[in-house]
N, CA, C and O of each residue as an XYZ file, in Angstrom:
868
protein
N      22.315      6.313    -55.269
C      21.677      5.346    -54.384
C      22.216      5.469    -52.966
O      21.474      5.366    -51.989
N      23.575      5.701    -52.870
C      24.170      5.815    -51.542
C      23.597      7.001    -50.784
O      23.344      6.927    -49.581
N      23.392      8.126    -51.527
C      22.874      9.319    -50.854
C      21.443      9.096    -50.374
O      21.065      9.577    -49.306
N      20.648      8.372    -51.155
C      19.270      8.081    -50.750
C      19.255      7.182    -49.529
O      18.478      7.370    -48.594
N      20.159      6.178    -49.571
C      20.251      5.267    -48.419
C      20.677      6.028    -47.164
O      20.178      5.778    -46.067
N      21.616      6.967    -47.352
C      22.084      7.766    -46.212
C      20.978      8.618    -45.633
O      20.868      8.751    -44.415
N      20.155      9.199    -46.493
C      19.044     10.038    -46.021
C      18.038      9.207    -45.246
O      17.525      9.628    -44.209
N      17.763      8.005    -45.776
C      16.819      7.119    -45.085
C      17.352      6.716    -43.725
O      16.599      6.657    -42.754
N      18.652      6.438    -43.647
C      19.271      6.027    -42.389
C      19.205      7.150    -41.360
O      18.902      6.917    -40.190
N      19.490      8.365    -41.807
C      19.414      9.524    -40.911
C      17.993      9.716    -40.412
O      17.765     10.025    -39.243
N      17.027      9.527    -41.328
C      15.621      9.675    -40.941
C      15.211      8.675    -39.887
O      14.487      9.008    -38.949
N      15.680      7.436    -40.043
C      15.359      6.399    -39.057
C      15.981      6.720    -37.708
O      15.348      6.527    -36.671
N      17.205      7.205    -37.714
C      17.880      7.557    -36.463
C      17.172      8.700    -35.760
O      16.990      8.673    -34.543
N      16.771      9.712    -36.536
C      16.045     10.837    -35.936
C      14.727     10.387    -35.343
O      14.323     10.852    -34.276
N      14.049      9.468    -36.048
C      12.778      8.949    -35.546
C      12.960      8.234    -34.232
O      12.147      8.380    -33.320
N      14.046      7.446    -34.127
C      14.311      6.720    -32.885
C      14.591      7.677    -31.744
O      14.132      7.471    -30.621
N      15.359      8.738    -32.041
C      15.673      9.720    -31.005
C      14.420     10.427    -30.528
O      14.205     10.594    -29.328
N      13.587     10.845    -31.488
C      12.374     11.564    -31.119
C      11.414     10.689    -30.332
O      10.748     11.170    -29.415
N      11.335      9.400    -30.681
C      10.419      8.504    -29.975
C      10.855      8.274    -28.540
O      10.040      7.935    -27.682
N      12.164      8.463    -28.278
C      12.667      8.267    -26.915
C      12.549      9.515    -26.074
O      12.911      9.508    -24.898
N      12.047     10.593    -26.661
C      11.964     11.867    -25.949
C      10.548     12.144    -25.463
O      10.126     13.300    -25.410
N       9.823     11.112    -25.113
C       8.470     11.302    -24.587
C       8.502     11.697    -23.131
O       9.523     12.165    -22.627
N       7.376     11.508    -22.452
C       7.287     11.822    -21.036
C       8.222     10.920    -20.224
O       8.271      9.713    -20.461
N       8.965     11.494    -19.269
C       9.856     10.662    -18.448
C       9.063      9.675    -17.597
O       7.973      9.989    -17.118
N       9.621      8.485    -17.416
C       8.970      7.449    -16.628
C       9.287      7.674    -15.161
O      10.455      7.791    -14.789
N       8.255      7.734    -14.322
C       8.461      7.942    -12.891
C       9.112      6.706    -12.276
O       8.659      5.583    -12.495
N      10.171      6.920    -11.510
C      10.901      5.811    -10.889
C      10.617      5.704     -9.399
O      11.035      4.742     -8.756
N       9.911      6.680     -8.846
C       9.653      6.657     -7.405
C       8.512      5.696     -7.085
O       7.819      5.217     -7.983
N       8.329      5.423     -5.808
C       7.231      4.544     -5.409
C       6.429      5.173     -4.269
O       6.930      5.975     -3.481
N       5.186      4.775     -4.224
C       4.294      5.208     -3.151
C       3.788      3.993     -2.398
O       3.329      3.022     -2.999
N       3.876      4.054     -1.074
C       3.439      2.953     -0.222
C       2.400      3.476      0.762
O       2.629      4.476      1.442
N       1.271      2.805      0.834
C       0.187      3.170      1.752
C      -0.095      1.937      2.607
O      -0.477      0.888      2.088
N       0.096      2.070      3.918
C      -0.092      0.928      4.811
C      -1.355      1.106      5.646
O      -1.528      2.110      6.336
N      -2.229      0.112      5.567
C      -3.448      0.072      6.365
C      -3.212     -0.819      7.576
O      -2.771     -1.961      7.440
N      -3.508     -0.291      8.768
C      -3.283     -1.024     10.013
C      -4.619     -1.257     10.707
O      -5.314     -0.307     11.069
N      -4.967     -2.506     10.887
C      -6.224     -2.902     11.532
C      -6.176     -2.551     13.022
O      -5.264     -2.965     13.736
N      -7.162     -1.787     13.478
C      -7.230     -1.441     14.904
C      -8.535     -1.938     15.530
O      -8.972     -1.416     16.555
N      -9.147     -2.935     14.919
C     -10.422     -3.433     15.446
C     -10.199     -4.541     16.465
O      -9.302     -5.370     16.312
N     -11.020     -4.545     17.500
C     -11.020     -5.631     18.481
C      -9.662     -5.915     19.069
O      -8.908     -4.997     19.393
N      -9.350     -7.200     19.208
C      -8.095     -7.617     19.829
C      -6.903     -7.495     18.883
O      -5.767     -7.734     19.292
N      -7.145     -7.126     17.621
C      -6.022     -7.006     16.689
C      -5.090     -5.860     17.067
O      -3.965     -5.786     16.572
N      -5.552     -4.967     17.941
C      -4.671     -3.898     18.414
C      -3.452     -4.464     19.145
O      -2.445     -3.774     19.299
N      -3.543     -5.704     19.589
C      -2.405     -6.342     20.246
C      -1.257     -6.597     19.270
O      -0.139     -6.901     19.687
N      -1.535     -6.475     17.978
C      -0.525     -6.716     16.950
C       0.189     -5.435     16.515
O       1.021     -5.477     15.609
N      -0.120     -4.302     17.143
C       0.417     -3.024     16.678
C       1.934     -2.940     16.803
O       2.583     -2.243     16.023
N       2.501     -3.643     17.778
C       3.955     -3.663     17.893
C       4.604     -4.254     16.647
O       5.646     -3.779     16.195
N       3.981     -5.294     16.097
C       4.485     -5.900     14.863
C       4.293     -4.942     13.684
O       5.121     -4.896     12.774
N       3.205     -4.183     13.707
C       2.982     -3.204     12.644
C       4.099     -2.164     12.632
O       4.562     -1.754     11.568
N       4.530     -1.736     13.826
C       5.646     -0.788     13.909
C       6.910     -1.365     13.281
O       7.679     -0.642     12.648
N       7.119     -2.647     13.453
C       8.268     -3.326     12.850
C       8.226     -3.191     11.329
O       9.240     -2.903     10.693
N       7.044     -3.403     10.755
C       6.889     -3.277      9.306
C       7.095     -1.828      8.864
O       7.746     -1.568      7.852
N       6.542     -0.899      9.621
C       6.671      0.523      9.281
C       8.133      0.951      9.295
O       8.586      1.638      8.380
N       8.873      0.552     10.325
C      10.287      0.922     10.420
C      11.099      0.307      9.282
O      12.008      0.940      8.744
N      10.764     -0.927      8.922
C      11.442     -1.563      7.789
C      11.171     -0.783      6.504
O      12.083     -0.528      5.718
N       9.912     -0.409      6.301
C       9.537      0.316      5.086
C      10.229      1.669      5.022
O      10.712      2.072      3.963
N      10.279      2.367      6.142
C      10.978      3.663      6.179
C      12.432      3.511      5.748
O      12.963      4.346      5.016
N      13.067      2.444      6.207
C      14.478      2.229      5.884
C      14.677      1.927      4.397
O      15.737      2.221      3.844
N      13.675      1.349      3.754
C      13.804      0.946      2.351
C      13.468      2.068      1.369
O      13.903      2.032      0.218
N      12.707      3.055      1.810
C      12.258      4.095      0.886
C      13.345      5.145      0.662
O      14.184      5.392      1.528
N      13.308      5.758     -0.527
C      14.344      6.680     -0.974
C      13.778      8.090     -1.179
O      12.560      8.271     -1.188
N      14.658      9.089     -1.344
C      14.180     10.436     -1.674
C      13.241     10.410     -2.877
O      13.507      9.741     -3.876
N      12.149     11.142     -2.765
C      11.143     11.169     -3.827
C      10.020     10.177     -3.633
O       8.971     10.300     -4.266
N      10.218      9.182     -2.759
C       9.170      8.209     -2.473
C       8.142      8.785     -1.500
O       8.428      9.730     -0.765
N       6.945      8.201     -1.506
C       5.857      8.633     -0.627
C       5.435      7.480      0.269
O       5.387      6.329     -0.166
N       5.128      7.796      1.528
C       4.695      6.779      2.480
C       3.576      7.355      3.338
O       3.644      8.503      3.777
N       2.550      6.549      3.570
C       1.449      6.951      4.444
C       0.998      5.744      5.248
O       1.023      4.616      4.755
N       0.584      5.982      6.493
C       0.051      4.936      7.357
C      -1.317      5.381      7.858
O      -1.471      6.487      8.376
N      -2.309      4.504      7.696
C      -3.677      4.824      8.108
C      -4.272      3.644      8.869
O      -3.837      2.504      8.711
N      -5.261      3.932      9.686
C      -5.894      2.880     10.474
C      -7.158      2.362      9.794
O      -7.846      3.083      9.071
N      -7.436      1.077     10.056
C      -8.707      0.459      9.668
C      -9.574      0.419     10.910
O      -9.213     -0.198     11.912
N     -10.728      1.084     10.839
C     -11.654      1.071     11.970
C     -13.079      1.025     11.441
O     -13.321      0.463     10.373
N     -14.022      1.602     12.165
C     -15.432      1.518     11.768
C     -15.701      2.200     10.435
O     -16.446      1.667      9.611
N     -15.111      3.363     10.209
C     -15.279      4.097      8.956
C     -13.932      4.540      8.442
O     -13.414      5.573      8.866
N     -13.348      3.766      7.522
C     -11.954      3.983      7.124
C     -11.790      4.854      5.887
O     -10.665      5.206      5.534
N     -12.882      5.210      5.220
C     -12.783      6.049      4.023
C     -12.746      7.516      4.441
O     -13.707      8.262      4.247
N     -11.622      7.907      5.013
C     -11.501      9.254      5.553
C     -10.036      9.645      5.674
O      -9.193      8.837      6.064
N      -9.744     10.906      5.332
C      -8.383     11.421      5.517
C      -8.001     11.443      6.992
O      -6.815     11.408      7.322
N      -8.991     11.499      7.888
C      -8.714     11.533      9.320
C      -8.071     10.234      9.796
O      -7.449     10.207     10.858
N      -8.211      9.168      9.033
C      -7.606      7.890      9.403
C      -6.119      7.827      9.078
O      -5.431      6.900      9.504
N      -5.621      8.801      8.330
C      -4.195      8.849      7.997
C      -3.441      9.465      9.172
O      -3.651     10.633      9.499
N      -2.578      8.697      9.797
C      -1.866      9.153     10.996
C      -0.485      9.723     10.689
O       0.074     10.474     11.488
N       0.056      9.368      9.545
C       1.350      9.917      9.136
C       1.464      9.797      7.624
O       1.088      8.778      7.046
N       1.981     10.836      6.990
C       2.192     10.793      5.543
C       3.365     11.714      5.196
O       3.580     12.738      5.845
N       4.116     11.332      4.164
C       5.292     12.120      3.800
C       5.741     11.750      2.389
O       5.601     10.606      1.957
N       6.281     12.735      1.686
C       7.044     12.514      0.466
C       8.461     12.966      0.768
O       8.684     14.125      1.120
N       9.413     12.066      0.635
C      10.761     12.338      1.107
C      11.512     13.303      0.190
O      11.475     13.198     -1.035
N      12.187     14.235      0.831
C      12.977     15.254      0.152
C      14.162     14.629     -0.567
O      14.648     13.568     -0.176
N      14.626     15.298     -1.630
C      15.782     14.804     -2.371
C      17.076     14.906     -1.569
O      18.045     14.203     -1.856
N      17.094     15.779     -0.566
C      18.296     15.926      0.260
C      18.285     14.867      1.364
O      17.362     14.850      2.179
N      19.279     13.990      1.410
C      19.303     12.900      2.392
C      19.169     13.365      3.837
O      18.489     12.712      4.628
N      19.794     14.467      4.195
C      19.720     14.937      5.584
C      18.300     15.335      5.947
O      17.845     15.074      7.060
N      17.597     15.965      5.012
C      16.210     16.355      5.252
C      15.328     15.111      5.296
O      14.435     15.012      6.137
N      15.574     14.161      4.393
C      14.794     12.925      4.368
C      14.942     12.146      5.668
O      13.977     11.551      6.148
N      16.136     12.146      6.238
C      16.350     11.456      7.517
C      15.543     12.102      8.636
O      14.984     11.407      9.484
N      15.482     13.421      8.640
C      14.672     14.118      9.656
C      13.191     13.836      9.444
O      12.432     13.718     10.406
N      12.783     13.728      8.193
C      11.389     13.395      7.899
C      11.044     12.005      8.425
O       9.956     11.789      8.958
N      11.970     11.071      8.273
C      11.741      9.709      8.755
C      11.639      9.671     10.278
O      10.815      8.939     10.826
N      12.457     10.444     10.953
C      12.394     10.503     12.413
C      11.058     11.079     12.880
O      10.450     10.569     13.821
N      10.606     12.146     12.216
C       9.317     12.747     12.569
C       8.177     11.775     12.291
O       7.211     11.714     13.050
N       8.288     11.016     11.202
C       7.278     10.019     10.852
C       7.185      8.967     11.958
O       6.086      8.607     12.381
N       8.318      8.480     12.420
C       8.339      7.484     13.486
C       7.688      8.014     14.763
O       6.988      7.276     15.457
N       7.914      9.269     15.067
C       7.322      9.875     16.262
C       5.805      9.912     16.164
O       5.108      9.654     17.145
N       5.289     10.234     14.971
C       3.836     10.259     14.787
C       3.250      8.849     14.912
O       2.160      8.666     15.454
N       3.987      7.861     14.406
C       3.520      6.465     14.516
C       3.543      6.014     15.972
O       2.628      5.320     16.415
N       4.562      6.393     16.713
C       4.633      6.049     18.141
C       3.404      6.580     18.871
O       2.819      5.887     19.704
N       3.016      7.813     18.555
C       1.849      8.421     19.202
C       0.566      7.696     18.801
O      -0.315      7.470     19.631
N       0.471      7.335     17.532
C      -0.703      6.591     17.048
C      -0.846      5.261     17.781
O      -1.932      4.932     18.258
N       0.237      4.496     17.874
C       0.200      3.187     18.530
C      -0.131      3.334     20.014
O      -0.905      2.551     20.564
N       0.444      4.317     20.641
C       0.225      4.516     22.080
C      -1.220      4.861     22.400
O      -1.740      4.470     23.445
N      -1.872      5.595     21.500
C      -3.223      6.092     21.770
C      -4.324      5.308     21.050
O      -5.497      5.672     21.143
N      -3.967      4.245     20.339
C      -4.954      3.494     19.562
C      -5.981      2.823     20.473
O      -5.636      2.215     21.486
N      -7.239      2.948     20.091
C      -8.340      2.317     20.820
C      -9.016      1.289     19.916
O      -9.225      1.557     18.733
N      -9.361      0.115     20.453
C     -10.001     -0.916     19.627
C     -11.309     -0.426     19.009
O     -12.160      0.134     19.700
N     -11.458     -0.640     17.709
C     -12.683     -0.253     17.007
C     -13.668     -1.412     17.029
O     -13.283     -2.577     17.123
N     -14.946     -1.067     16.939
C     -15.996     -2.093     16.992
C     -16.182     -2.800     15.657
O     -16.666     -3.930     15.613
N     -15.793     -2.128     14.551
C     -15.989     -2.693     13.216
C     -14.685     -2.605     12.414
O     -13.738     -1.925     12.808
N     -14.664     -3.310     11.281
C     -13.442     -3.417     10.472
C     -13.757     -3.075      9.020
O     -14.153     -3.946      8.245
N     -13.584     -1.821      8.656
C     -13.918     -1.342      7.311
C     -12.674     -1.381      6.426
O     -12.042     -0.352      6.187
N     -12.330     -2.562      5.948
C     -11.160     -2.711      5.087
C     -11.404     -2.057      3.724
O     -10.520     -1.393      3.183
N     -12.596     -2.246      3.180
C     -12.907     -1.684      1.861
C     -12.772     -0.167      1.856
O     -12.202      0.398      0.923
N     -13.283      0.494      2.874
C     -13.150      1.947      2.958
C     -11.702      2.378      3.004
O     -11.323      3.377      2.393
N     -10.883      1.616      3.736
C      -9.462      1.927      3.795
C      -8.783      1.779      2.445
O      -7.926      2.587      2.087
N      -9.159      0.754      1.694
C      -8.593      0.560      0.360
C      -8.990      1.686     -0.583
O      -8.169      2.161     -1.367
N     -10.238      2.111     -0.510
C     -10.695      3.221     -1.354
C      -9.904      4.492     -1.047
O      -9.538      5.235     -1.958
N      -9.641      4.739      0.235
C      -8.864      5.909      0.634
C      -7.419      5.788      0.150
O      -6.821      6.771     -0.286
N      -6.858      4.570      0.229
C      -5.488      4.340     -0.225
C      -5.357      4.595     -1.730
O      -4.402      5.232     -2.175
N      -6.314      4.097     -2.503
C      -6.288      4.293     -3.954
C      -6.366      5.776     -4.295
O      -5.622      6.266     -5.145
N      -7.259      6.475     -3.636
C      -7.395      7.913     -3.885
C      -6.096      8.653     -3.574
O      -5.664      9.511     -4.344
N      -5.482      8.321     -2.453
C      -4.252      8.993     -2.021
C      -3.114      8.742     -3.005
O      -2.457      9.688     -3.441
N      -2.873      7.481     -3.357
C      -1.745      7.157     -4.227
C      -1.969      7.636     -5.657
O      -1.018      8.048     -6.320
N      -3.191      7.589     -6.136
C      -3.458      8.101     -7.488
C      -3.178      9.593     -7.563
O      -2.712     10.086     -8.591
N      -3.455     10.310     -6.495
C      -3.180     11.747     -6.471
C      -1.677     12.017     -6.477
O      -1.222     12.984     -7.088
N      -0.902     11.163     -5.796
C       0.554     11.351     -5.740
C       1.248     10.936     -7.033
O       2.323     11.447     -7.347
N       0.651     10.022     -7.782
C       1.153      9.554     -9.077
C       2.588      9.016     -9.027
O       3.428      9.434     -9.824
N       2.876      8.099     -8.105
C       4.213      7.498     -8.111
C       4.352      6.491     -9.240
O       3.358      6.075     -9.834
N       5.599      6.096     -9.537
C       5.822      5.115    -10.588
C       5.344      3.733    -10.196
O       4.918      2.955    -11.050
N       5.411      3.420     -8.906
C       4.954      2.122     -8.408
C       4.057      2.367     -7.207
O       4.395      3.159     -6.328
N       2.906      1.686     -7.164
C       1.930      1.896     -6.085
C       1.712      0.593     -5.322
O       1.304     -0.420     -5.890
N       1.994      0.644     -4.015
C       1.867     -0.537     -3.161
C       0.966     -0.230     -1.976
O       1.120      0.801     -1.321
N       0.022     -1.128     -1.703
C      -0.826     -1.018     -0.519
C      -0.537     -2.215      0.375
O      -0.699     -3.364     -0.037
N      -0.109     -1.938      1.598
C       0.127     -2.980      2.591
C      -1.088     -3.051      3.505
O      -1.546     -2.027      4.012
N      -1.612     -4.257      3.718
C      -2.795     -4.429      4.576
C      -2.391     -5.284      5.769
O      -2.209     -6.495      5.643
N      -2.254     -4.651      6.914
C      -1.864     -5.348      8.138
C      -3.138     -5.663      8.908
O      -3.638     -4.836      9.672
N      -3.665     -6.889      8.693
C      -5.001     -7.209      9.205
C      -5.246     -8.711      9.154
O      -4.567     -9.440      8.430
N      -6.233     -9.167      9.937
C      -6.671    -10.567      9.813
C      -7.649    -10.749      8.650
O      -8.093    -11.862      8.368
N      -7.981     -9.627      7.971
C      -8.831     -9.618      6.774
C     -10.288    -10.003      7.042
O     -11.037    -10.296      6.110
N     -10.676    -10.002      8.285
C     -12.077    -10.273      8.637
C     -12.826     -8.945      8.630
O     -12.769     -8.189      9.600
N     -13.523     -8.667      7.541
C     -14.215     -7.385      7.411
C     -15.582     -7.447      8.073
O     -16.355     -8.378      7.846
N     -15.868     -6.447      8.892
C     -17.178     -6.303      9.529
C     -17.628     -4.857      9.349
O     -17.030     -3.937      9.908
N     -18.680     -4.667      8.571
C     -19.157     -3.330      8.210
C     -20.340     -2.948      9.084
O     -21.271     -3.732      9.266
N     -20.295     -1.749      9.614
C     -21.394     -1.245     10.438
C     -22.649     -1.055      9.585
O     -22.569     -0.642      8.428
N     -23.784     -1.357     10.161
C     -25.049     -1.196      9.449
C     -25.220      0.241      8.971
O     -24.994      1.195      9.716
N     -25.620      0.372      7.725
C     -25.818      1.691      7.134
C     -24.667      2.156      6.254
O     -24.828      3.087      5.465
N     -23.503      1.517      6.380
C     -22.348      1.864      5.553
C     -22.383      1.034      4.263
O     -22.482     -0.192      4.312
N     -22.301      1.706      3.117
C     -22.298      1.010      1.835
C     -20.864      0.765      1.385
O     -20.123      1.707      1.105
N     -20.482     -0.491      1.319
C     -19.144     -0.845      0.831
C     -19.226     -1.867     -0.308
O     -18.245     -2.540     -0.625
N     -20.401     -1.969     -0.910
C     -20.590     -2.869     -2.040
C     -20.148     -2.150     -3.309
O     -20.958     -1.821     -4.176
N     -18.850     -1.918     -3.391
C     -18.275     -1.124     -4.470
C     -17.130     -1.884     -5.123
O     -16.416     -2.644     -4.468
N     -16.966     -1.668     -6.428
C     -15.829     -2.259     -7.134
C     -14.561     -1.487     -6.776
O     -14.598     -0.276     -6.557
N     -13.455     -2.197     -6.721
C     -12.171     -1.581     -6.420
C     -11.380     -1.398     -7.712
O     -11.136     -2.369     -8.429
N     -10.975     -0.161     -8.017
C     -10.184      0.130     -9.218
C      -8.705      0.047     -8.842
O      -8.131      1.016     -8.344
N      -8.094     -1.112     -9.084
C      -6.746     -1.386     -8.579
C      -5.728     -1.656     -9.684
O      -4.678     -2.248     -9.432
N      -6.033     -1.227    -10.892
C      -5.091     -1.440    -11.981
C      -3.775     -0.711    -11.685
O      -3.766      0.495    -11.439
N      -2.671     -1.457    -11.711
C      -1.371     -0.855    -11.426
C      -0.987     -0.877     -9.955
O       0.072     -0.369     -9.587
N      -1.828     -1.458     -9.108
C      -1.554     -1.513     -7.673
C      -1.067     -2.907     -7.278
O      -1.558     -3.921     -7.773
N      -0.092     -2.925     -6.375
C       0.401     -4.164     -5.793
C      -0.074     -4.204     -4.344
O       0.326     -3.362     -3.540
N      -0.920     -5.171     -4.003
C      -1.450     -5.293     -2.648
C      -0.784     -6.455     -1.931
O      -0.686     -7.562     -2.462
N      -0.326     -6.181     -0.710
C       0.351     -7.195      0.097
C      -0.347     -7.293      1.446
O      -0.358     -6.330      2.212
N      -0.926     -8.447      1.738
C      -1.550     -8.695      3.036
C      -0.482     -9.200      3.998
O       0.287    -10.103      3.669
N      -0.442     -8.607      5.196
C       0.593     -8.923      6.176
C      -0.018     -9.403      7.482
O      -1.063     -8.916      7.913
N       0.652    -10.368      8.104
C       0.261    -10.809      9.446
C      -1.218    -11.180      9.516
O      -1.937    -10.748     10.416
N      -1.655    -11.982      8.559
C      -3.060    -12.401      8.516
C      -3.249    -13.494      9.563
O      -3.134    -14.683      9.268
N      -3.534    -13.077     10.766
C      -3.644    -14.015     11.883
C      -4.907    -14.864     11.771
O      -5.887    -14.472     11.138
N      -4.859    -16.019     12.391
C      -5.999    -16.941     12.391
C      -6.884    -16.683     13.614
O      -6.397    -16.581     14.740
N      -8.175    -16.581     13.372
C      -9.140    -16.385     14.439
C      -9.452    -17.724     15.110
O      -9.114    -18.785     14.587
N     -10.096    -17.658     16.263
C     -10.480    -18.907     16.951
C     -11.368    -19.774     16.067
O     -11.235    -20.997     16.039
N     -12.269    -19.124     15.352
C     -13.170    -19.872     14.475
C     -12.418    -20.519     13.312
O     -12.850    -21.547     12.790
N     -11.284    -19.917     12.902
C     -10.469    -20.501     11.833
C      -9.840    -21.816     12.290
O      -9.653    -22.739     11.498
N      -9.519    -21.880     13.577
C      -8.932    -23.100     14.124
C      -9.949    -24.245     14.116
O      -9.604    -25.405     13.892
N     -11.207    -23.885     14.366
C     -12.283    -24.888     14.335
C     -12.560    -25.323     12.903
O     -12.746    -26.508     12.625
N     -12.585    -24.342     11.992
C     -12.876    -24.637     10.584
C     -11.884    -23.876      9.703
O     -12.147    -22.724      9.355
N     -10.758    -24.478      9.332
C      -9.732    -23.807      8.525
C     -10.233    -23.263      7.195
O      -9.621    -22.368      6.612
N     -11.355    -23.810      6.713
C     -11.879    -23.332      5.430
C     -12.297    -21.862      5.519
O     -12.313    -21.162      4.507
N     -12.636    -21.392      6.723
C     -12.987    -19.980      6.889
C     -11.782    -19.091      6.590
O     -11.897    -18.084      5.891
N     -10.643    -19.472      7.123
C      -9.410    -18.710      6.895
C      -9.021    -18.743      5.420
O      -8.750    -17.704      4.818
N      -8.996    -19.937      4.849
C      -8.621    -20.078      3.449
C      -9.605    -19.366      2.534
O      -9.214    -18.770      1.531
N     -10.884    -19.432      2.884
C     -11.905    -18.753      2.101
C     -11.757    -17.239      2.154
O     -11.986    -16.547      1.162
N     -11.372    -16.734      3.320
C     -11.180    -15.283      3.481
C     -10.037    -14.798      2.586
O     -10.159    -13.770      1.921
N      -8.947    -15.528      2.574
C      -7.826    -15.174      1.705
C      -8.221    -15.230      0.237
O      -7.881    -14.338     -0.541
N      -8.938    -16.279     -0.137
C      -9.356    -16.444     -1.527
C     -10.309    -15.341     -1.955
O     -10.220    -14.836     -3.074
N     -11.214    -14.969     -1.069
C     -12.189    -13.919     -1.390
C     -11.494    -12.580     -1.674
O     -11.839    -11.879     -2.625
N     -10.512    -12.241     -0.833
C      -9.811    -10.976     -1.045
C      -8.947    -11.028     -2.298
O      -8.866    -10.046     -3.037
N      -8.308    -12.150     -2.538
C      -7.493    -12.275     -3.741
C      -8.351    -12.087     -4.993
O      -7.964    -11.364     -5.912
N      -9.497    -12.728     -5.027
C     -10.382    -12.597     -6.190
C     -10.850    -11.156     -6.360
O     -10.905    -10.642     -7.478
N     -11.182    -10.519     -5.264
C     -11.683     -9.142     -5.356
C     -10.600     -8.190     -5.859
O     -10.871     -7.309     -6.675
N      -9.385     -8.369     -5.374
C      -8.273     -7.512     -5.798
C      -7.942     -7.751     -7.266
O      -7.769     -6.799     -8.028
N      -7.853     -9.006     -7.661
C      -7.488     -9.314     -9.042
C      -8.589     -8.925    -10.016
O      -8.300     -8.548    -11.151
N      -9.836     -9.008     -9.596
C     -10.933     -8.541    -10.449
C     -10.844     -7.029    -10.665
O     -11.273     -6.517    -11.699
N     -10.286     -6.321     -9.688
C     -10.108     -4.875     -9.812
C      -8.857     -4.488    -10.577
O      -8.584     -3.302    -10.765
N      -8.084     -5.493    -11.025
C      -6.896     -5.213    -11.828
C      -5.600     -5.179    -11.054
O      -4.548     -4.916    -11.638
N      -5.639     -5.441     -9.738
C      -4.433     -5.390     -8.923
C      -3.770     -6.744     -8.780
O      -4.332     -7.770     -9.162
N      -2.561     -6.734     -8.222
C      -1.867     -7.981     -7.905
C      -1.978     -8.222     -6.400
O      -2.147     -7.280     -5.627
N      -1.882     -9.481     -5.992
C      -2.154     -9.862     -4.600
C      -1.086    -10.813     -4.097
O      -0.729    -11.778     -4.773
N      -0.578    -10.534     -2.897
C       0.366    -11.431     -2.241
C       0.062    -11.453     -0.742
O      -0.508    -10.506     -0.200
N       0.448    -12.542     -0.084
C       0.313    -12.657      1.366
C       1.688    -12.939      1.948
O       2.366    -13.873      1.519
N       2.104    -12.136      2.925
C       3.378    -12.337      3.615
C       3.086    -12.398      5.109
O       2.836    -11.374      5.745
N       3.119    -13.593      5.658
C       2.860    -13.759      7.089
C       4.140    -13.886      7.914
O       4.119    -13.699      9.131
N       5.236    -14.200      7.263
C       6.515    -14.328      7.957
C       7.176    -12.959      8.039
O       7.805    -12.512      7.080
N       7.038    -12.295      9.178
C       7.576    -10.944      9.332
C       9.090    -10.940      9.504
O       9.696     -9.876      9.638
N       9.702    -12.115      9.501
C      11.161    -12.198      9.481
C      11.698    -12.077      8.058
O      12.908    -11.986      7.852
N      10.794    -12.077      7.075
C      11.189    -11.994      5.667
C      10.536    -10.780      5.013
O       9.896    -10.893      3.967
N      10.703     -9.641      5.632
C      10.028     -8.439      5.145
C      10.592     -7.926      3.827
O       9.973     -7.080      3.182
N      11.745     -8.420      3.423
C      12.291     -7.988      2.137
C      11.374     -8.358      0.979
O      11.527     -7.844     -0.129
N      10.415     -9.256      1.241
C       9.485     -9.676      0.186
C       8.420     -8.630     -0.112
O       7.786     -8.684     -1.166
N       8.209     -7.672      0.803
C       7.069     -6.769      0.625
C       7.351     -5.624     -0.338
O       6.429     -5.089     -0.955
N       8.628     -5.243     -0.470
C       8.973     -4.142     -1.371
C      10.103     -4.575     -2.278
O      10.970     -5.346     -1.868
N      10.104     -4.084     -3.518
C      11.186     -4.450     -4.453
C      12.514     -3.841     -4.024
O      13.530     -4.043     -4.690
């Protein structure tokens, strides 16, 4: 009986070992930041740089970061102004971060106000980019007042596939019309939250840029 019990015990141990030898779990993260460049929101780009610099400081070797603009037609690789996957060597990663900052400086300096605000197109581009990179954690930062205005002829009546994505809205400023009727502002936030959660994603709003530690784990 002891020998049978011993064989069974060994079998259970081997099974546990084999079950733990599956595909390794990815520990890196991918962050895609959308920056609204429509209308007067370009005046907020200095604050966007603050968020970008904070994010760069928080990311580690193996992580991916991209920054893209929201304008009239945001579903385009051309809207990506800087992107990088950080090298495992810290010295190389530091140089990558410096080069990234330089590209962002050029983007902010040359940004021109767009006539329309295609947030949905930007989200579709972000999902495509991060799914291709396959990080362990996928975060989309949306730096915008969330007032979407689509140019006539552009189809954005599409479902968003956001399962596994964490979306964080940042610096959601109030428009003049929001001051007259606050329900417009609250309704805009609610509409985006419902759309994101219906797509399987999680939704948060962080308007206090003094507490940026809330945006990334």
